[in-house]
N, C-alpha and C positions, 0 to 999 in steps of 0.2 A: 572453547570452541562452540559448545552447544548454545551458550548465551548469544554469541555472535550470530549463529545461524538463526536463532529465534528473532533477534533484532532485524536481520535481513528480511525474514518472512513478514514480520510486522510492518516494516517500512514498505515492502513491496505491496502488501495488502492495502495499506493506507494510500499508496500511490494509485492503485487500481480504483479504490473507492472515490478518491478525488477526481480521477479521470471520468468515472461514470457520472458524478455530480456535474462536472463541467459540461459533458456531452448532453446531459438531461436539461441543464439550464440554457445551454447554447442552442 
């Protein structure tokens, strides 16, 4: 369960970072 939560947090964080980069480049 903990590992799954960690993966979810990491994936969410990566998604946010990508979104920020896209907005910055766009």
